[in-house]
N, C-alpha and C positions, 0 to 999 in steps of 0.2 A: 455375512453382515453388509447391508447396503446403507451407506451414510449419505444424507443429502445435506449440503451446506448452502445457506442463503446469506447473501450480502445486499440487504436492502437499502437502496438509496431513496431520495425523495421522489424521484420519477423513474427508477429502474430497479430491477432484481436480477443479481447475478446469481447463478447457481452452478452447483457441480455434484455429480453422482459418482459415488466411489464404492467399488467393490473390495471390501477389507481383505477378504480371503485371497483374492487374485492380486491384490495390490496394484489397481488399475483403475484409472479414470474412465468410466464407461461414458460419461457425456458431460459436457460443459456448455453454459449458455447464458444469454441474458434476454430478459424482457425490457424493452426501452419504451419511454414515453408513457409510462403509467400515469393514468389521471389526465392524460391529454389525448388528442386525437391522433391517429396513426400509430397506434401501438403496435409493435411487432416483436415476435420472439425469434431468436437466432441460436442454433445449437450446432456444436461440434460433437460428432460420435466417433470414437476410435473404430477404424476400419470401414467407415461408410461416409457417403456424401454429406456435406453440410445440409442443415435443414433450416428454412425460415418460412414464417407465416405471419401475416397481418392478422391482428385480432384485438378488438377494443378492450382495453382494461382500465375501467374507470377507478379501481382500487386495487390494493395489494392482495386482497383475498382473491380476486379474479385473476390477477397475474400469477398467483401461486397455484390456483386451481389450473390454469392454463399449462404451467410447467409440469404439473403432475400427469396432466392428460398427455402432454408431449412425451414425456419420459416413459409412459405405460402404453403409448399408441402402438398397435400391432406392425405399423410399418416403420415408425421413426423411433420407437421406444426403445429402452435398454432394460427395463424390468418389467415383469409380467403384470404386477399390480401394485397398488399403494401399501399393501400389507407387506411387501417385501422391505419397505424403509423401515429400518430399525431405530434411527435416532436422527434428529436434525440439529445441524450446528448454525448459530447465528453470529455474524459479526456484531459486535456492540462497540461503537466508537468511544463512549465514555463511560468508564466504570468509577470515576471518581476516587476518593480515598477509601471507599468501602469495598472495592474489589481489587485485589492484588493478584488474581489468577482467575482462570476459566472456572465456570461454575455450572451446575445444572439449574435450570430455570424452574421457579416455583412461584407461588403467589407472593411470597415475601420479596424474593429477589427482584420480581418484575415491578412490584411497587416501588422498590428502591431505584430501579433504572428510571421509573417515571419522575421520582423526586429529583434526579440528576438532568433532567431536561434543559434546566436553566444553564447547565455548564455546556451543552452542546445542543442548542436548539435548532440547528440546521441537520443534525445527524441522528440523535437518539430518538426522535419521534418516528422517523422512518424505520429504524431499527426495530422499535417497539411494535410498529404496525406489522412487520414481518413476523415477529413471534406471535402475535394475536392471530393473524391470518393463518399461519401454519397450525396453530392449535385448533382453529376452526375446521381446517380442512383435513387434518390428521389428528383427530382426537385420541389421547391416550398415548401418542408416541412422545418418548422423551424429547426435551428440547434443551440445547446447551448454549450458553453465552460465552463467546471468546472475545476478550477486551483489547482493544487497541492500545489502551493506557497500561495494561499489566505489564508488559515488557520493561517499562521505563521506571518501575517501583524501586529499582536498585540505585536510582539517582541520589547522590549526596544532597545534603540541604544546601550546600553552595550552588547546586544547580537547579534545584527545584523552588526555592523561596525567592520571592521578589522583595525589593526594598520599599516596602509599603507597610502601613500600620500592621502590626503584628495581630491584631484583633480581627483584621479582614481575613488571615489565614486561619485563626482558631474558630471564628463564628461562621465565615461563609466559604471556607475551603478555597480561598484564593491562593494558587500555587501553580507551578508549572507541572503539568501532567504528561505532556507528549502524546503523539499519535503515530499511526503507522506500524504499531508494534508487532503485529504478526508478520509483516513484510520484514521488518528488521530482524526479527528472531530467525526467520528462514535464511535470508541472505548471509546473516552473520554466521550461522552454522555452515552454510555452504562455503563461504570464503576461507573458514578454518580448515575445511577439508581440502580445498584447492591449495592452500599454503602448506598443508601437511603438518599443522600445528594443533596442539590440544586448544580446544575453543576458549578455555579459560586462562590460557597464556597468549591470547591474540588481541591485538589493538587495531581497531578499524575506524574508518569513517565512511559511512554509508549514505549515499544521496539518493532518496526516493523521490523521483522528479516526474510528476505528472500534472493534472489539472490542479491537484492539491500536491504540495511539495513540502517534504522536510528532510532535515539531515540529522544523523545521529553519530555521536561520539561513542564508542565502545571500548571500554577498558577492561582487559582481562576477561573478555567475553560477555560483559553486563554493560547495560546502559548506564552511561556516565553523565552525558548531557545531551539535549535535543532542541532543534529550533523553534517547535511549535510549543505554545505555552498552555495556558489554562483552557484555551479553545484552539481550534486548528487556524486560527488566523495570523498568529505571530510568525516570524522567521522569514523564510525565503519569499522572493517574488513568485506568484502562483499565476494560474490561469485567469482567475478573477479576483483572487484575494491579494490584499496590499502587502501582507509580510510586515516587518519591521517599519514603523513610522514613528514620528515624534508625537506623543500622546496630545501635546499642545494644538495639533492641527484640528483634533476633533472639536476642542472648545472654540477654536477660532472660527471653524465653519458653522458650528452652532448658532455663534454670534452674528456672523457676517451674512450668512445665507439663510439663517432662520431654519436651519435643520433640527428635526427632532431626533431622539436617541435612535428610533426605528429607522429613520432616513440614513443617519450615519451607518448604523449596522449594515443595512442593505448596500450601501455605497462600498464599504470597505470589503464586503463579502463577496458581492455579485457584479460590482461595477469597477472594479480595480484590478491590480495585477497587470498582466500583459494587455489584458482587455482595456483596462483604463488608459494605459500609456498609448496603445494604437487607435483607440476609440473605435476599433472594428474587429479585431481577432483574439480569441483566447486559445485557439487551436495553434499550437506551435508549427504545424505544417503549413498553414496559412501564412504565418508570419515569416517562415523560411523562404517561402516562394516569393513573397513580397520583398524580402531583403535582397534575394538574388536578383530581383528586377530593379533594385536600386532605391526601394522606398527607404528615406532616411529615418523615419519613426519607427519602421519595423526593425531596421539595423540597431536603433538605439534601445528598443525593448530586449533584442537579443543580448545586447552588451550589458544591460542592466541585470538582466536575470543570470547571466553567467558570472558578472562581477560579484553578486550577492552570494553564490555558492562558493565562489573563491574565497571570499572573506571568512566564511564559516570554515572552510577547509583549513585556513591558516589558523584561525582561532582554535579549533579543536586539535589541530597538530600541536600547538603549544600546551594545550590542556593535557594532552595524553603524553607528551614527552617522546614516545616512540609510536610510529604508525607502520604497521605491517602491509595494509592494503587500503586503498580507496576503491569504493565499490558504487557504481551506478545501477539503479534498478527503476521498474515502474515504466509507463508508457514512454515518457521522453528520455529517461535515463537509459532505457534499453534500445530506443530507436532514434535517438537525436544526437548524431555525432557533433553538430554545430555547438549545442549546449554544453556537451562534455569537453569539446575543445576549448570553449571560452572559460570554462570552470577550473580548467587545469593549466591554462596557458600561463608561461613564465614561472612555474613553481618548480623548476629543475633544482634551484638552490635548495629546496626542501627534500630533495630525492624523489621528487614525483616527475617521471619522464615518460610522456605518452608519445608513441609512434603515430604520427599523423596519418599514414597510410592504413595501419590497422584500424585506427579509430573511425575513419571515413567508411570503411567496409563493414564496421561492426553494427549491423542491424539484423537482429535475429532474435525471436522469442522462444526459439527451442533449443538453445545451447548457452553454455557459459563460455564466455569469450575473455581473452586477455589483450588488452590494447597498449599496455606499457612496453618500453623497450627492453631488450634482453639484459641491460645493464642497469635498470633502474632499481634502486634500493626499496623503493615503495612500489609494490605491485598495484595495477589499476585493473579491475575486472568489470565487466558488464555481466550481471547475473539476473536472469529473468525471475521475478519474484514468484511465489506460490503461496499466497494467503490461504487459499482453500485447503491446501494439503495440512497446514498448521491446524486450521479449524477441524479438519477431518480427524487428525491424530488425537487432538485434545478431546473431541466428542467421544471417540472410541474409548480413550483411557478413562474419562469420567464414567462412562457406562460399565467399564471393566473394573473398576475400583483401582486403577493403577496410575491414576494421574498425579502429577506433581509439577511444582514450577521448574522452569527450564534448567535451573541450576543443579537439580537433583533427578533429572529425566533425560532420556536420550530418545531423540526422534529417529525415524528410519532413515532420513535424508543426511544424516550426520555420517553415515557410512560411505567409505570411498567407491563401494560397489553399487551405491544407490543409482536406480534408473527410473525415470518418468517415461512410462510406455507410450503414453500419448505424445510427449515430445520428442521421443525418439523416432517415432513414426513421422511426425511432422519435420524433423530434421533431415530425413532421406529426401523429402521433396525440395527442401530449402537448398540442400547440397547439389541438386540437379540443375537448379537454376543459378546457384551462386557457388560454384566449387571451391573458391577461394576462402570459404568460410572455415574449410577444414584446417587451414593453416592457423586460424585464430582461436580454436577450440582450446580452452584451458583444461588440462587434465590434472587430476588430483596428485599431489606429491607425497611420497612416503614420509612417515614421521621419523 
């Protein structure tokens, strides 16, 4: 069985092709600049050279058609025809209160997702476009929705309720939902493997740091609290999103600057975060380069982002009572030693001891690394996330009739013997360039 997973953003489509019988990623890639000039597809294929092609994609249907042509191409493809694709799994950012688990998509569920657009106006429309585009290109092929919010359904009411009129919750579903659920599920299960612990006896704090960032407190293997709220705007400082602010600022700016609700929404989502602070950069690599050159505002942006993560680590440590490990994941979490350093600096009194040298060297997307000191009571890991694998396994289980929520279901990557073949191949090349990475690799401990 070949499973295709699609992660549709407003201007991009990430994809992965997975051979279930061989337990192997055949190809993974992304179409960027969908709906814009200069669209391009980039693909990595196990055992072959990377492939890239410029091709205008005015919409998601054209982008998905391009993906299907690429993966079936006689030269660059990994399957013989579209008929080889048995199921398509879609990332769905917001499932609201209606979806507490992954589901097969039908007319009723798709209609419900459309009703939830108001809760995720920047994300759900693109996800829905991906579903409709896949249905148009692959008629009759089952489609599955894997919700970012489903992982957080275990949060207690003390975590998900806001101190607002209760009628808002009852009538308008105003509550904390949380996001990045597939990433947290994967990294939580992998952290338990590295610790050699039963996942449901494991307490973790996981920081998913990328352009969009959130942090998750995990108690006894289940989501207990998380920084993002009703929308992905709350919480940490992000690439272009503000994170936590005084709500009074909104009213102040509407009165003083004559901003509309749409103006404020655009400013908080697309013009804030580290981009807002620096006025120029949302990419942390640009900020890091500027900070190294002595740019004071870049240094301030780094410090603020790290400080906000540190505050959440402190708060969640208090909420959990015992923390087994801190985990960093996603683009910046995996490749940003400066951010990790600032987020953990001075936390030794909480049992969080990071080795500066190990942290500085820990830049790798193909291995799980340990950056804490040998005597650190709380382990600190860098675990590359794999949202696509969660989507793949959920899609297969839904088709096979074996799917259940994660508390009643065991994923393949929960095994100490689990190997991602594509990453294993990639690690060989990484070690040739950076042999010191071998000393950083975290190995599963025996229970």
